[in-house]
N, C-alpha and C positions, 0 to 999 in steps of 0.2 A: 496407393499414394502415401509418400512419407509423411510424418510428424509436422514438419516446418511448412509442407503443402497445404495440409488439412488446416494449421492456423491460421495462414493467411487466407485461404478460402473463407473462413468464419469469419474473418474478421472484414473481408471485404464482400461479406452477404449482405443481397439486397435490403434495404430497409424496410421495406414493406413486411419482409419476417417480422423485423424488430432490430434492436441496435445492441449491441454487445462491446463493451469497453475495453476488457483486458478479458484473455485467455490463456489457459495452458492446459498442456496435454502431457498426462502422466501414466507409462506403463502400468498398469495394474499389477500388483505383487503377487494376486493370488489367481489369477486368471489367466493363460497365454494368449495371445490375440486380442485382448483387450485394454484399452485404454481409459484413463478417468480423465474427462473434459472438465475442468473446471471455468466456471464463467461467472464474471460481473458487470453491472450495467451501472450506469448514472441515470439519476431522477431528475426533472425538471431543472431541479435548482443546483445540479452540478455536483450532488452528493452519492456515494458509491451507494448501491443498491441490490438485493437479490434478483436474479430474473424471474418474471411472470412463468407460471406453468405454459403457456400459450407460445412463449418465444423460445422455452425449449423443445416443444412439440414440433416446431417451425425447423427450429436448428436441425433437430433430429432428422427432420424428413428432407431437407437442405442437402444436410451432408450423407445421407444415404446413398446420393448420386455419384459421389467420389470414393465412398469406401471399397476395399478390396472384398473379394469373399472371403469368408471368414472372420473378417474385422469386427469387433463389437465398441461400443462406447457408451459409458455410463456418462451423460452430462449433469454435473452436481454444480452447486453455489459454493462458490470461493466464500472461506470465511472472512467476512468484513471488520477491521480492526479500527477500533477509535482510540487514538494515542496522541500524547501531547510530549514537549520534550520541556524539562523544568532543570533548571541550573541556579546555582547560587555561585556568584563570583567576587572577586575582590578588584575593583576598580582603581586604575592609577588615578594618583592627585592632579587634579585640574581637568577631569573629564566630567563629564554630566552623565551620572547613572542613567537616566531616561535615554538622552543620545547612544550609549553604549548599547543597552538594551535592544534600541528600534535597529541599531546596524547588524547586532547580533542574529536576531529575528530574520531580518532579510537577506542578509549573508547566508544564512542555514536552506531556508527556502529555496534561494537561488542555487547555492549549491550542492543542494541534494537532492533536487529534482526529484520528489517525492512523487509527483506525477508521471514520472519516465519507469516509477519500479513494477515491476510485473508482478502477476500472483506468485508469492514463495520467495520474490528476492529477499534478502536478509537487509537490514538497515545497518549503513555501517559508522558502528558510533566512534569508531578511531578516525572517521572522516568528520562527525560533528563535533569532536573533541577538538581536532584540528582547526576546524573551521572559527570556533569559540575564539581557541588561544592565537588565533592569528589579528583578531582586532585589537588596534594599537591602544585601545583604553583599557583592555582586562590584563590586570597584572598575576592572577592564577585565579584558576576554577576550584572552589571549594568542594561540589558536588564531585562524588565519584564517579568515574567514567559508567560503571554501569547501574547507576540510577538516573541518568539523565533521561532515559526515556522512561514515560510513566503511562499506566493503562486506565488508573483510578484517578479521577478527579475531586478536590476538594474544593470548600468554600472559600481554602484561601490562596485560590489563584489570582493572578492580576485581574483579570478579567474573565469571570464565569461565565459570564453569557456568550464569549465566543467558542465556549466549549461545546461539540456535539455531543448529545448523549443517546444518539439511535440505537446502540446495541449494547451488552454488556458483555461482549468479548474479549478476552485478556488474553496477554502473552509473556512469557520471561524476557525481558529485554537482556539479561545476564547471555541467554544464548545466542543475541543477534552479532556478537563480534567475533 
């Protein structure tokens, strides 16, 4: 079975085994015929979470029927990142700052479709920049492009209660463009 078929089978695994939300298979660089399968699930509230040991065991047993002789798989949790977008902009005269901020937020959510990104997919900072600058109320972006994505949140956020703090994983946004 090839990698695409395996991933398709995993995503259509019967729900009585558990539910995986995203999966990716990467060839293990240290061992031949061995792939690392990274998975992530969602909890009841819709937030990303690691898979339970029971689900990993069920997945291992489920894919045993499809593996070729000699193929080996490591089932691993994908790292979950909690990030935000923080920008400072100059607003054109005659535009409401709250309205422009609301429109930018909605445009980024709709345009970027973060929910469709797969494990290991990069964030496109150039696209985020383009979405911000396409708003007719924006005169200029003050925040440097590489500082738009943040992984640490402070009390200075507009709505600190809206940020989830369910992990402490961080990444370098400069590596994302």
